gemmi code that builds the backbone of each chain (N, CA, C; Angstrom):
import gemmi

chains = {
    "A": [
        ("MET", (1.902, -19.913, -21.999), (1.786, -19.410, -20.631), (1.947, -17.887, -20.621)),
        ("ILE", (1.109, -17.217, -19.861), (1.251, -15.756, -19.762), (1.718, -15.405, -18.340)),
        ("VAL", (2.112, -14.147, -18.176), (2.676, -13.722, -16.884), (1.695, -14.012, -15.743)),
        ("LYS", (0.421, -13.754, -16.013), (-0.606, -13.954, -14.982), (-0.621, -15.404, -14.485)),
        ("ASP", (-0.407, -16.349, -15.388), (-0.376, -17.770, -14.988), (0.737, -18.026, -13.974)),
        ("ILE", (1.888, -17.399, -14.211), (3.027, -17.574, -13.298), (2.725, -16.938, -11.944)),
        ("VAL", (2.112, -15.759, -12.022), (1.741, -15.054, -10.786), (0.846, -15.949, -9.931)),
        ("ASN", (-0.173, -16.527, -10.571), (-1.135, -17.348, -9.823), (-0.508, -18.648, -9.338)),
        ("ARG", (0.238, -19.280, -10.197), (0.809, -20.580, -9.859), (1.821, -20.512, -8.704)),
        ("PHE", (2.625, -19.450, -8.682), (3.676, -19.372, -7.665), (3.392, -18.321, -6.596)),
        ("GLY", (2.185, -17.781, -6.625), (1.775, -16.823, -5.592), (2.662, -15.581, -5.538)),
        ("LEU", (3.027, -15.067, -6.711), (3.911, -13.902, -6.731), (3.131, -12.624, -6.461)),
        ("GLU", (3.803, -11.692, -5.825), (3.167, -10.404, -5.559), (3.414, -9.480, -6.750)),
        ("VAL", (2.349, -8.836, -7.226), (2.481, -7.933, -8.376), (2.644, -6.501, -7.876)),
        ("LEU", (3.791, -5.894, -8.181), (4.035, -4.533, -7.685), (3.808, -3.468, -8.743)),
        ("SER", (3.899, -3.851, -9.994), (3.708, -2.839, -11.046), (3.395, -3.508, -12.376)),
        ("GLY", (3.065, -2.683, -13.345), (2.879, -3.158, -14.714), (1.732, -4.135, -14.887)),
        ("LYS", (0.637, -3.879, -14.180), (-0.510, -4.804, -14.246), (-0.997, -5.002, -15.690)),
        ("GLU", (-0.799, -3.975, -16.513), (-1.258, -4.089, -17.909), (-0.417, -5.063, -18.725)),
        ("GLY", (0.729, -5.444, -18.172), (1.589, -6.382, -18.889), (1.375, -7.835, -18.477)),
        ("LEU", (0.395, -8.075, -17.636), (0.211, -9.433, -17.100), (-0.286, -10.445, -18.135)),
        ("ASP", (-0.790, -9.944, -19.252), (-1.258, -10.865, -20.297), (-0.164, -11.189, -21.315)),
        ("GLN", (1.033, -10.661, -21.089), (2.169, -10.927, -21.999), (2.526, -12.404, -21.981)),
        ("LYS", (2.859, -12.914, -23.148), (3.278, -14.309, -23.252), (4.701, -14.474, -22.692)),
        ("VAL", (4.915, -15.524, -21.933), (6.250, -15.804, -21.398), (6.965, -16.754, -22.353)),
        ("MET", (8.102, -16.303, -22.876), (8.772, -17.100, -23.913), (10.126, -17.649, -23.464)),
        ("GLY", (10.407, -17.530, -22.164), (11.677, -18.058, -21.672), (11.996, -17.472, -20.313)),
        ("GLY", (13.188, -17.776, -19.829), (13.589, -17.260, -18.525), (15.067, -16.925, -18.508)),
        ("HIS", (15.439, -16.053, -17.578), (16.850, -15.712, -17.425), (17.107, -15.341, -15.973)),
        ("CYS", (18.237, -15.801, -15.432), (18.644, -15.436, -14.073), (19.923, -14.631, -14.169)),
        ("GLY", (20.001, -13.520, -13.465), (21.255, -12.772, -13.499), (21.155, -11.450, -12.778)),
        ("ASP", (22.274, -11.035, -12.207), (22.307, -9.766, -11.476), (23.310, -8.785, -12.072)),
        ("LEU", (24.068, -9.255, -13.062), (24.987, -8.352, -13.768), (24.264, -7.827, -14.998)),
        ("LEU", (24.017, -6.523, -15.013), (23.124, -5.980, -16.030), (23.645, -6.162, -17.454)),
        ("SER", (24.952, -6.060, -17.649), (25.489, -6.241, -18.999), (25.333, -7.676, -19.469)),
        ("GLU", (25.470, -8.603, -18.550), (25.288, -10.015, -18.906), (23.834, -10.240, -19.314)),
        ("VAL", (22.928, -9.642, -18.571), (21.502, -9.794, -18.866), (21.182, -9.120, -20.205)),
        ("MET", (21.730, -7.920, -20.403), (21.505, -7.206, -21.670), (21.989, -8.037, -22.852)),
        ("GLY", (23.094, -8.726, -22.652), (23.682, -9.491, -23.747), (22.979, -10.818, -23.996)),
        ("ASN", (22.408, -11.413, -22.971), (21.961, -12.803, -23.109), (20.483, -13.093, -22.860)),
        ("ALA", (19.767, -12.208, -22.192), (18.376, -12.545, -21.847), (17.519, -12.660, -23.102)),
        ("PRO", (16.739, -13.736, -23.223), (15.898, -13.873, -24.411), (14.697, -12.921, -24.402)),
        ("VAL", (14.243, -12.586, -25.580), (13.055, -11.733, -25.720), (11.861, -12.448, -25.098)),
        ("GLY", (11.033, -11.697, -24.404), (9.811, -12.277, -23.836), (10.050, -13.137, -22.610)),
        ("CYS", (11.242, -12.990, -22.008), (11.550, -13.851, -20.859), (11.036, -13.259, -19.551)),
        ("VAL", (11.004, -14.096, -18.521), (10.893, -13.573, -17.156), (12.315, -13.540, -16.610)),
        ("TRP", (12.670, -12.434, -15.992), (14.043, -12.226, -15.514), (14.050, -12.288, -13.995)),
        ("LEU", (14.812, -13.223, -13.475), (14.930, -13.390, -12.031), (16.204, -12.694, -11.558)),
        ("THR", (16.044, -11.748, -10.644), (17.200, -10.970, -10.189), (17.014, -10.495, -8.754)),
        ("VAL", (18.125, -10.138, -8.113), (18.016, -9.517, -6.791), (18.134, -7.994, -6.898)),
        ("GLN", (18.388, -7.508, -8.102), (18.517, -6.054, -8.283), (17.134, -5.400, -8.227)),
        ("GLY", (17.054, -4.264, -7.531), (15.758, -3.594, -7.431), (15.807, -2.131, -7.839)),
        ("HIS", (16.961, -1.657, -8.311), (17.055, -0.232, -8.661), (16.439, 0.022, -10.043)),
        ("GLN", (16.205, 1.285, -10.312), (15.379, 1.644, -11.468), (15.967, 1.244, -12.828)),
        ("ASN", (17.260, 0.980, -12.873), (17.823, 0.642, -14.176), (17.402, -0.719, -14.698)),
        ("ILE", (16.841, -1.548, -13.822), (16.364, -2.856, -14.307), (15.205, -2.668, -15.298)),
        ("VAL", (14.502, -1.546, -15.176), (13.368, -1.310, -16.076), (13.863, -1.034, -17.499)),
        ("ALA", (14.957, -0.271, -17.594), (15.530, 0.003, -18.931), (15.992, -1.303, -19.566)),
        ("VAL", (16.625, -2.159, -18.782), (17.104, -3.442, -19.304), (15.913, -4.291, -19.768)),
        ("ALA", (14.895, -4.353, -18.920), (13.711, -5.163, -19.250), (13.014, -4.627, -20.500)),
        ("THR", (12.956, -3.303, -20.627), (12.305, -2.689, -21.788), (13.100, -2.967, -23.062)),
        ("LEU", (14.410, -2.765, -22.973), (15.238, -2.946, -24.173), (15.283, -4.399, -24.615)),
        ("ARG", (15.228, -5.323, -23.686), (15.233, -6.750, -24.036), (13.807, -7.270, -24.268)),
        ("GLU", (12.838, -6.392, -24.189), (11.416, -6.753, -24.390), (11.019, -7.957, -23.554)),
        ("MET", (11.279, -7.849, -22.270), (10.959, -8.950, -21.352), (9.472, -8.967, -21.021)),
        ("ALA", (9.011, -10.147, -20.588), (7.608, -10.267, -20.190), (7.420, -9.746, -18.766)),
        ("ALA", (8.416, -9.992, -17.911), (8.304, -9.539, -16.513), (9.659, -9.641, -15.825)),
        ("VAL", (9.779, -8.886, -14.717), (10.961, -9.007, -13.866), (10.500, -9.594, -12.538)),
        ("ILE", (11.181, -10.634, -12.074), (10.830, -11.222, -10.781), (11.990, -10.960, -9.825)),
        ("ILE", (11.725, -10.182, -8.795), (12.766, -9.875, -7.810), (12.713, -10.953, -6.730)),
        ("THR", (13.838, -11.604, -6.549), (13.878, -12.780, -5.677), (14.675, -12.501, -4.396)),
        ("GLY", (14.708, -13.503, -3.552), (15.575, -13.453, -2.371), (15.146, -12.474, -1.299)),
        ("GLY", (13.877, -12.075, -1.327), (13.395, -11.153, -0.300), (13.792, -9.705, -0.552)),
        ("GLN", (14.402, -9.445, -1.705), (14.745, -8.052, -2.044), (13.493, -7.311, -2.491)),
        ("THR", (13.544, -5.998, -2.387), (12.401, -5.193, -2.846), (12.890, -4.071, -3.754)),
        ("PRO", (12.062, -3.674, -4.706), (12.501, -2.606, -5.615), (12.370, -1.218, -4.996)),
        ("ASP", (13.145, -0.282, -5.522), (13.015, 1.120, -5.110), (11.671, 1.647, -5.616)),
        ("PRO", (11.108, 2.648, -4.930), (9.826, 3.231, -5.398), (9.907, 3.734, -6.841)),
        ("GLU", (11.073, 4.283, -7.225), (11.222, 4.804, -8.597), (11.139, 3.669, -9.617)),
        ("THR", (11.599, 2.496, -9.212), (11.562, 1.340, -10.113), (10.113, 0.985, -10.428)),
        ("ILE", (9.287, 0.991, -9.394), (7.873, 0.637, -9.569), (7.194, 1.652, -10.494)),
        ("GLN", (7.508, 2.903, -10.246), (6.916, 3.981, -11.061), (7.294, 3.842, -12.536)),
        ("LYS", (8.585, 3.630, -12.773), (9.073, 3.494, -14.152), (8.471, 2.273, -14.822)),
        ("ALA", (8.391, 1.180, -14.078), (7.870, -0.069, -14.640), (6.400, 0.083, -15.012)),
        ("ASP", (5.675, 0.878, -14.230), (4.268, 1.149, -14.563), (4.168, 1.903, -15.882)),
        ("THR", (5.054, 2.868, -16.068), (5.059, 3.645, -17.313), (5.348, 2.747, -18.514)),
        ("GLU", (6.263, 1.810, -18.339), (6.668, 0.942, -19.460), (5.835, -0.334, -19.548)),
        ("ASN", (4.873, -0.484, -18.646), (4.038, -1.702, -18.593), (4.843, -2.982, -18.399)),
        ("ILE", (5.874, -2.891, -17.593), (6.679, -4.078, -17.265), (6.244, -4.569, -15.880)),
        ("PRO", (5.677, -5.767, -15.791), (5.319, -6.264, -14.460), (6.559, -6.525, -13.602)),
        ("ILE", (6.542, -5.977, -12.394), (7.579, -6.301, -11.413), (6.911, -7.204, -10.379)),
        ("LEU", (7.453, -8.399, -10.227), (6.852, -9.391, -9.347), (7.826, -9.726, -8.229)),
        ("LEU", (7.283, -10.106, -7.090), (8.140, -10.456, -5.962), (8.021, -11.935, -5.640)),
        ("TYR", (9.190, -12.562, -5.442), (9.223, -13.948, -4.977), (10.141, -13.970, -3.757)),
        ("PRO", (9.637, -14.373, -2.606), (10.452, -14.267, -1.385), (11.612, -15.261, -1.321)),
        ("GLY", (11.515, -16.377, -2.041), (12.560, -17.401, -1.987), (13.723, -17.099, -2.911)),
        ("LEU", (14.614, -18.074, -3.058), (15.809, -17.878, -3.884), (15.533, -18.146, -5.365)),
        ("ALA", (16.323, -17.472, -6.200), (16.127, -17.564, -7.653), (16.225, -19.014, -8.138)),
        ("PHE", (17.157, -19.759, -7.588), (17.375, -21.141, -8.024), (16.082, -21.960, -7.898)),
        ("ASP", (15.425, -21.819, -6.763), (14.204, -22.602, -6.523), (13.100, -22.240, -7.503)),
        ("LEU", (12.930, -20.937, -7.710), (11.871, -20.512, -8.630), (12.211, -20.898, -10.064)),
        ("ALA", (13.483, -20.752, -10.424), (13.898, -21.099, -11.793), (13.589, -22.573, -12.067)),
        ("GLY", (13.881, -23.425, -11.102), (13.607, -24.851, -11.258), (12.128, -25.125, -11.438)),
        ("GLN", (11.343, -24.444, -10.640), (9.887, -24.642, -10.733), (9.331, -24.111, -12.059)),
        ("LEU", (9.883, -22.979, -12.506), (9.423, -22.410, -13.783), (9.763, -23.362, -14.929)),
        ("TYR", (10.949, -23.925, -14.858), (11.396, -24.850, -15.904), (10.477, -26.069, -15.942)),
        ("GLU", (10.180, -26.571, -14.764), (9.278, -27.734, -14.681), (7.883, -27.406, -15.200)),
        ("ALA", (7.501, -26.141, -15.015), (6.167, -25.717, -15.470), (6.141, -25.476, -16.982)),
        ("GLY", (7.308, -25.581, -17.628), (7.338, -25.465, -19.091), (7.948, -24.193, -19.621)),
        ("VAL", (8.503, -23.354, -18.748), (9.167, -22.134, -19.222), (10.576, -22.510, -19.668)),
        ("LYS", (10.789, -22.520, -20.960), (12.096, -22.896, -21.515), (12.512, -21.915, -22.594)),
        ("ASN", (13.818, -21.828, -22.807), (14.307, -20.858, -23.788), (14.401, -21.466, -25.179)),
        ("MET", (13.863, -20.722, -26.124), (14.022, -21.092, -27.535), (15.230, -20.309, -28.051)),
        ("ASP", (15.576, -20.521, -29.307), (16.640, -19.719, -29.907), (16.190, -18.280, -29.987)),
        ("THR", (17.101, -17.371, -29.643), (16.704, -15.965, -29.701), (17.270, -15.290, -30.932)),
    ],
    "B": [
        ("MET", (23.976, 9.260, -47.833), (23.035, 10.327, -47.493), (22.399, 10.062, -46.133)),
        ("THR", (22.385, 11.061, -45.287), (21.756, 10.892, -43.982), (20.285, 11.269, -44.057)),
        ("ASP", (19.431, 10.339, -43.663), (18.006, 10.619, -43.683), (17.542, 11.280, -42.393)),
        ("LEU", (18.211, 10.884, -41.298), (17.753, 11.401, -40.004), (18.886, 11.327, -38.990)),
        ("LYS", (19.046, 12.372, -38.211), (20.037, 12.320, -37.128), (19.407, 12.864, -35.866)),
        ("LYS", (19.624, 12.167, -34.774), (19.064, 12.632, -33.512), (20.134, 12.533, -32.426)),
        ("ILE", (20.195, 13.581, -31.612), (21.227, 13.614, -30.563), (20.560, 13.597, -29.185)),
        ("PHE", (21.016, 12.705, -28.332), (20.513, 12.627, -26.958), (21.642, 13.006, -26.007)),
        ("HIS", (21.340, 13.871, -25.046), (22.352, 14.247, -24.060), (22.302, 13.286, -22.876)),
        ("VAL", (23.472, 12.872, -22.436), (23.555, 11.940, -21.314), (24.354, 12.607, -20.201)),
        ("LYS", (23.770, 12.593, -18.996), (24.432, 13.258, -17.860), (25.158, 12.256, -16.986)),
        ("GLY", (26.368, 12.572, -16.630), (27.150, 11.702, -15.754), (26.506, 11.547, -14.393)),
        ("ASN", (26.562, 10.340, -13.848), (26.019, 10.017, -12.520), (24.509, 10.179, -12.386)),
        ("ASP", (23.821, 10.376, -13.480), (22.367, 10.551, -13.404), (21.670, 9.214, -13.666)),
        ("PHE", (21.476, 8.466, -12.593), (20.871, 7.143, -12.751), (19.363, 7.211, -12.952)),
        ("THR", (18.779, 8.362, -12.628), (17.329, 8.501, -12.800), (16.957, 8.406, -14.273)),
        ("HIS", (17.755, 9.024, -15.113), (17.425, 9.038, -16.542), (18.290, 8.077, -17.361)),
        ("ALA", (19.166, 7.355, -16.681), (20.064, 6.446, -17.399), (19.279, 5.381, -18.145)),
        ("GLY", (19.589, 5.217, -19.392), (18.915, 4.205, -20.209), (17.779, 4.778, -21.043)),
        ("GLU", (17.354, 5.997, -20.716), (16.188, 6.566, -21.417), (16.476, 6.853, -22.888)),
        ("ALA", (17.690, 7.320, -23.161), (18.029, 7.621, -24.561), (17.931, 6.353, -25.402)),
        ("SER", (18.428, 5.250, -24.852), (18.389, 3.985, -25.607), (16.960, 3.492, -25.795)),
        ("VAL", (16.134, 3.688, -24.777), (14.732, 3.283, -24.905), (14.050, 4.151, -25.982)),
        ("ASN", (14.381, 5.442, -25.987), (13.829, 6.337, -27.022), (14.254, 5.894, -28.417)),
        ("ILE", (15.530, 5.548, -28.542), (16.051, 5.095, -29.837), (15.331, 3.827, -30.264)),
        ("LYS", (15.160, 2.923, -29.305), (14.484, 1.666, -29.616), (13.058, 1.939, -30.130)),
        ("ASN", (12.341, 2.806, -29.430), (10.964, 3.110, -29.846), (10.923, 3.779, -31.219)),
        ("MET", (11.923, 4.628, -31.467), (12.018, 5.316, -32.751), (12.220, 4.291, -33.881)),
        ("LEU", (13.137, 3.346, -33.654), (13.438, 2.344, -34.688), (12.256, 1.395, -34.889)),
        ("LYS", (11.545, 1.150, -33.794), (10.368, 0.278, -33.877), (9.296, 0.945, -34.754)),
        ("SER", (9.164, 2.253, -34.566), (8.122, 2.962, -35.311), (8.419, 3.031, -36.809)),
        ("ILE", (9.704, 2.900, -37.185), (9.988, 2.895, -38.629), (10.038, 1.470, -39.178)),
        ("GLY", (9.738, 0.503, -38.310), (9.566, -0.865, -38.783), (10.851, -1.632, -39.049)),
        ("LEU", (11.912, -1.269, -38.334), (13.179, -1.985, -38.506), (13.085, -3.401, -37.936)),
        ("ASP", (13.902, -4.311, -38.472), (13.952, -5.690, -38.004), (14.188, -5.741, -36.479)),
        ("PRO", (13.300, -6.438, -35.744), (13.408, -6.463, -34.272), (14.769, -6.926, -33.756)),
        ("LYS", (15.399, -7.873, -34.456), (16.716, -8.346, -34.001), (17.762, -7.234, -34.090)),
        ("LEU", (17.682, -6.475, -35.164), (18.612, -5.366, -35.344), (18.342, -4.282, -34.287)),
        ("ILE", (17.068, -4.056, -34.007), (16.717, -3.056, -32.987), (17.326, -3.463, -31.639)),
        ("ARG", (17.261, -4.755, -31.340), (17.812, -5.214, -30.055), (19.329, -5.027, -30.017)),
        ("ARG", (19.990, -5.313, -31.143), (21.443, -5.123, -31.176), (21.796, -3.649, -30.961)),
        ("ILE", (21.062, -2.791, -31.621), (21.316, -1.349, -31.483), (20.990, -0.910, -30.049)),
        ("GLY", (19.929, -1.494, -29.491), (19.526, -1.183, -28.112), (20.619, -1.557, -27.110)),
        ("VAL", (21.206, -2.727, -27.282), (22.283, -3.175, -26.385), (23.447, -2.190, -26.464)),
        ("CYS", (23.834, -1.839, -27.698), (24.975, -0.928, -27.885), (24.701, 0.453, -27.295)),
        ("GLY", (23.505, 0.948, -27.546), (23.140, 2.266, -27.025), (23.151, 2.264, -25.508)),
        ("TYR", (22.562, 1.231, -24.952), (22.452, 1.144, -23.495), (23.826, 1.039, -22.839)),
        ("GLU", (24.663, 0.166, -23.358), (25.998, 0.000, -22.775), (26.788, 1.311, -22.856)),
        ("GLY", (26.663, 1.974, -23.997), (27.367, 3.236, -24.173), (26.854, 4.297, -23.220)),
        ("GLU", (25.538, 4.339, -23.106), (24.912, 5.314, -22.213), (25.366, 5.073, -20.770)),
        ("MET", (25.351, 3.815, -20.352), (25.729, 3.515, -18.975), (27.205, 3.834, -18.727)),
        ("ASN", (28.045, 3.597, -19.730), (29.458, 3.950, -19.565), (29.611, 5.445, -19.319)),
        ("MET", (28.822, 6.218, -20.055), (28.923, 7.669, -19.878), (28.405, 8.083, -18.504)),
        ("VAL", (27.312, 7.442, -18.070), (26.750, 7.766, -16.752), (27.761, 7.415, -15.654)),
        ("MET", (28.415, 6.263, -15.802), (29.315, 5.808, -14.738), (30.707, 6.426, -14.791)),
        ("HIS", (31.234, 6.571, -16.010), (32.632, 7.027, -16.110), (32.805, 8.340, -16.864)),
        ("GLY", (31.910, 8.570, -17.799), (32.240, 9.519, -18.848), (31.950, 10.964, -18.563)),
        ("GLY", (31.312, 11.246, -17.451), (30.873, 12.620, -17.274), (29.745, 12.865, -18.250)),
        ("ASP", (29.609, 14.077, -18.729), (28.514, 14.361, -19.660), (28.915, 13.978, -21.077)),
        ("GLY", (27.920, 13.682, -21.870), (28.217, 13.333, -23.255), (26.961, 13.229, -24.083)),
        ("THR", (27.127, 12.737, -25.290), (25.972, 12.564, -26.165), (25.962, 11.162, -26.773)),
        ("LEU", (24.749, 10.714, -27.004), (24.526, 9.486, -27.749), (23.719, 9.917, -28.969)),
        ("SER", (24.276, 9.706, -30.152), (23.578, 10.145, -31.360), (23.296, 8.970, -32.266)),
        ("ILE", (22.215, 9.093, -32.989), (21.892, 8.064, -33.972), (21.721, 8.720, -35.331)),
        ("GLU", (22.306, 8.075, -36.322), (22.206, 8.564, -37.692), (21.599, 7.429, -38.510)),
        ("ILE", (20.493, 7.724, -39.154), (19.835, 6.682, -39.958), (20.044, 6.994, -41.433)),
        ("ASN", (20.703, 6.091, -42.123), (20.941, 6.240, -43.563), (20.175, 5.157, -44.309)),
        ("THR", (20.197, 5.238, -45.615), (19.464, 4.230, -46.386), (20.099, 2.846, -46.256)),
        ("ASP", (21.423, 2.790, -46.125), (22.089, 1.484, -46.073), (22.651, 1.116, -44.714)),
        ("LYS", (22.657, 2.045, -43.772), (23.196, 1.727, -42.445), (22.690, 2.689, -41.370)),
        ("ILE", (22.832, 2.198, -40.147), (22.520, 3.031, -38.988), (23.808, 3.190, -38.199)),
        ("ILE", (24.083, 4.412, -37.761), (25.325, 4.642, -37.009), (24.991, 5.222, -35.630)),
        ("LEU", (25.603, 4.654, -34.604), (25.509, 5.219, -33.256), (26.845, 5.876, -32.932)),
        ("TYR", (26.774, 7.086, -32.374), (27.987, 7.770, -31.938), (27.899, 8.049, -30.443)),
        ("LEU", (28.974, 7.783, -29.734), (29.065, 8.175, -28.328), (30.195, 9.172, -28.228)),
        ("ASP", (29.967, 10.244, -27.522), (30.996, 11.272, -27.410), (30.907, 11.865, -26.011)),
        ("ASP", (31.937, 11.662, -25.200), (31.858, 12.196, -23.838), (33.066, 13.036, -23.466)),
        ("ASN", (32.895, 13.817, -22.406), (33.976, 14.681, -21.910), (34.588, 14.086, -20.650)),
        ("GLY", (34.543, 12.789, -20.549), (34.992, 12.132, -19.320), (36.492, 12.026, -19.205)),
        ("PRO", (36.946, 11.186, -18.294), (38.381, 11.085, -17.995), (39.198, 10.412, -19.091)),
        ("GLY", (38.533, 9.748, -20.021), (39.267, 9.031, -21.066), (39.748, 7.672, -20.566)),
        ("ILE", (40.189, 6.855, -21.515), (40.622, 5.492, -21.182), (42.121, 5.385, -21.396)),
        ("GLU", (42.807, 4.947, -20.349), (44.264, 4.897, -20.406), (44.766, 3.803, -21.348)),
        ("ASP", (44.213, 2.612, -21.184), (44.674, 1.469, -21.968), (43.484, 0.857, -22.706)),
        ("LEU", (43.337, 1.214, -23.961), (42.149, 0.775, -24.716), (42.099, -0.741, -24.879)),
        ("GLU", (43.260, -1.333, -25.074), (43.306, -2.783, -25.278), (42.773, -3.514, -24.042)),
        ("LEU", (43.191, -3.023, -22.891), (42.748, -3.611, -21.629), (41.239, -3.364, -21.433)),
        ("ALA", (40.794, -2.157, -21.766), (39.378, -1.804, -21.592), (38.468, -2.679, -22.449)),
        ("MET", (39.002, -3.147, -23.580), (38.199, -3.976, -24.482), (38.143, -5.429, -24.025)),
        ("LYS", (38.958, -5.768, -23.034), (39.025, -7.152, -22.562), (37.813, -7.457, -21.677)),
        ("GLU", (37.153, -8.561, -21.977), (35.978, -8.939, -21.191), (36.382, -9.184, -19.731)),
        ("GLY", (35.666, -8.587, -18.824), (35.946, -8.791, -17.402), (36.759, -7.669, -16.776)),
        ("TYR", (37.381, -6.841, -17.624), (38.164, -5.726, -17.066), (37.250, -4.529, -16.848)),
        ("SER", (37.319, -3.961, -15.650), (36.451, -2.819, -15.363), (37.106, -1.892, -14.362)),
        ("THR", (36.822, -0.610, -14.480), (37.315, 0.353, -13.497), (36.139, 0.990, -12.748)),
        ("ALA", (34.974, 0.325, -12.805), (33.787, 0.899, -12.159), (33.952, 0.937, -10.637)),
        ("LYS", (33.334, 1.945, -10.042), (33.381, 2.078, -8.578), (32.576, 0.956, -7.932)),
        ("ASP", (32.899, 0.657, -6.674), (32.212, -0.423, -5.953), (30.703, -0.206, -5.890)),
        ("GLU", (30.289, 1.031, -5.683), (28.847, 1.291, -5.556), (28.103, 0.925, -6.849)),
        ("TYR", (28.762, 1.071, -7.984), (28.131, 0.702, -9.253), (28.144, -0.807, -9.457)),
        ("ARG", (29.217, -1.435, -8.964), (29.291, -2.895, -9.078), (28.176, -3.547, -8.277)),
        ("GLU", (27.892, -2.970, -7.115), (26.806, -3.514, -6.293), (25.467, -3.427, -7.007)),
        ("MET", (25.353, -2.479, -7.912), (24.104, -2.331, -8.672), (24.079, -3.249, -9.894)),
        ("GLY", (25.134, -4.011, -10.067), (25.154, -4.961, -11.186), (25.847, -4.421, -12.421)),
        ("PHE", (26.483, -3.231, -12.271), (27.258, -2.686, -13.394), (28.721, -3.072, -13.197)),
        ("GLY", (29.544, -2.656, -14.138), (30.982, -2.837, -13.952), (31.436, -4.280, -14.045)),
        ("ALA", (30.758, -5.069, -14.880), (31.175, -6.458, -15.061), (32.277, -6.563, -16.118)),
        ("GLY", (32.617, -5.437, -16.705), (33.645, -5.463, -17.753), (33.122, -6.061, -19.048)),
        ("MET", (31.837, -5.907, -19.276), (31.243, -6.493, -20.479), (30.679, -5.442, -21.421)),
        ("GLY", (30.700, -4.200, -20.998), (30.056, -3.145, -21.777), (30.674, -2.967, -23.156)),
        ("LEU", (31.960, -2.641, -23.205), (32.611, -2.426, -24.501), (32.618, -3.698, -25.349)),
        ("PRO", (32.961, -4.881, -24.755), (32.890, -6.109, -25.573), (31.485, -6.385, -26.117)),
        ("ASN", (30.456, -6.109, -25.318), (29.070, -6.272, -25.788), (28.786, -5.391, -27.003)),
        ("MET", (29.303, -4.164, -26.933), (29.088, -3.222, -28.045), (29.779, -3.737, -29.310)),
        ("LYS", (31.024, -4.177, -29.141), (31.796, -4.650, -30.290), (31.118, -5.864, -30.928)),
        ("LYS", (30.604, -6.727, -30.072), (29.972, -7.959, -30.539), (28.682, -7.670, -31.331)),
        ("ASN", (27.963, -6.642, -30.910), (26.653, -6.384, -31.501), (26.666, -5.437, -32.697)),
        ("ALA", (27.790, -4.737, -32.889), (27.859, -3.799, -34.016), (28.589, -4.465, -35.185)),
        ("ASP", (28.258, -4.069, -36.408), (28.979, -4.602, -37.567), (30.372, -3.982, -37.666)),
        ("GLU", (30.451, -2.712, -37.295), (31.760, -2.045, -37.246), (31.844, -1.301, -35.933)),
        ("PHE", (32.979, -1.371, -35.283), (33.148, -0.718, -33.980), (34.486, -0.002, -33.948)),
        ("THR", (34.475, 1.293, -33.705), (35.749, 2.002, -33.543), (35.677, 2.870, -32.294)),
        ("ILE", (36.800, 2.896, -31.591), (36.849, 3.667, -30.345), (38.139, 4.471, -30.316)),
        ("SER", (38.040, 5.697, -29.842), (39.257, 6.471, -29.630), (39.095, 7.223, -28.318)),
        ("SER", (40.196, 7.397, -27.627), (40.111, 8.012, -26.318), (41.407, 8.719, -25.976)),
        ("LYS", (41.281, 9.814, -25.263), (42.474, 10.538, -24.794), (42.272, 10.836, -23.324)),
        ("VAL", (43.252, 10.454, -22.526), (43.149, 10.701, -21.085), (42.991, 12.202, -20.836)),
        ("GLY", (41.999, 12.525, -20.025), (41.734, 13.925, -19.702), (40.864, 14.632, -20.730)),
        ("ARG", (40.605, 13.970, -21.848), (39.843, 14.618, -22.921), (38.462, 13.991, -23.129)),
        ("GLY", (38.425, 12.657, -23.079), (37.140, 11.989, -23.318), (37.262, 10.818, -24.273)),
        ("THR", (36.127, 10.231, -24.557), (36.101, 9.011, -25.383), (35.055, 9.141, -26.484)),
        ("GLN", (35.393, 8.637, -27.657), (34.449, 8.629, -28.778), (34.321, 7.197, -29.312)),
        ("VAL", (33.087, 6.792, -29.539), (32.833, 5.463, -30.098), (31.914, 5.626, -31.308)),
        ("LYS", (32.220, 4.866, -32.354), (31.336, 4.849, -33.530), (30.953, 3.392, -33.787)),
        ("MET", (29.650, 3.139, -33.899), (29.182, 1.781, -34.166), (28.268, 1.791, -35.386)),
        ("VAL", (28.612, 0.980, -36.352), (27.852, 0.947, -37.605), (27.060, -0.358, -37.682)),
        ("PHE", (25.808, -0.243, -38.100), (24.936, -1.405, -38.277), (24.460, -1.404, -39.724)),
        ("SER", (24.832, -2.426, -40.441), (24.479, -2.475, -41.858), (23.013, -2.865, -42.039)),
        ("LEU", (22.366, -2.250, -43.007), (20.957, -2.592, -43.286), (20.850, -3.524, -44.483)),
        ("ASN", (22.000, -3.985, -44.977), (21.976, -4.795, -46.200), (22.137, -6.291, -45.959)),
        ("HIS", (21.830, -6.764, -44.765), (22.000, -8.203, -44.494), (20.849, -9.003, -45.083)),
    ],
}
model = gemmi.Model(1)
for chain_id, residues in chains.items():
    chain = gemmi.Chain(chain_id)
    for i, (resn, *xyz) in enumerate(residues, 1):
        res = gemmi.Residue()
        res.name, res.seqid = resn, gemmi.SeqId(i, " ")
        for name, pos in zip(("N", "CA", "C"), xyz):
            atom = gemmi.Atom()
            atom.name, atom.element = name, gemmi.Element(name[0])
            atom.pos, atom.b_iso = gemmi.Position(*pos), 0.0
            res.add_atom(atom)
        chain.add_residue(res)
    model.add_chain(chain)
structure = gemmi.Structure()
structure.add_model(model)
structure.setup_entities()
């Protein structure tokens, strides 16, 4: 599954990093504490978070994530979108809660392998 | 023997550029073909250190030294220093301001994350003087 498949399947809005939409999705992670995410998010994952400030891009880049999905009706800062475009990290919007999307992603086959 | 040393300056409270030094280090290590798992460990340590300096440390430097048998990260800041190092190393303990906690920082996992990801971790700090961290990553695994 690639990021674009998730975008289409769940009707996510793409705010940045369009060039990263062909990235393979290799897992998922939910979290809003950046150190926890830095320590535990698997490589190639989609990261579900309510954080929208620009530092999420550094975390996503360092963990080599496939995409960041901002949930719960939150929106990213303009600087976040700009930075994510530079790093080719797709920032996607999901208006519902992380729990619901995580469940649907899991059912769709997004599961974590050993990292 | 040191093959390469690079120093990155980190500015306190500068969230615009926070994390950039670690991303630069990651790209540098990627270009020399280092094991991706090791790059991620070094990336976590660099990032946590950088964020600590941005949030608490005032200005400082994040340096990387690449040797034939190991890579060393150094953090050196002119910040307020850490009063109780043992407490600071405890997972969950944090002195971060509320505004940083709202951004998802200050979970008290930064220093423990660094210790966990480095092969050797040493920290020294003096109140009013600043904090120094040395993290060694062996290339002989």
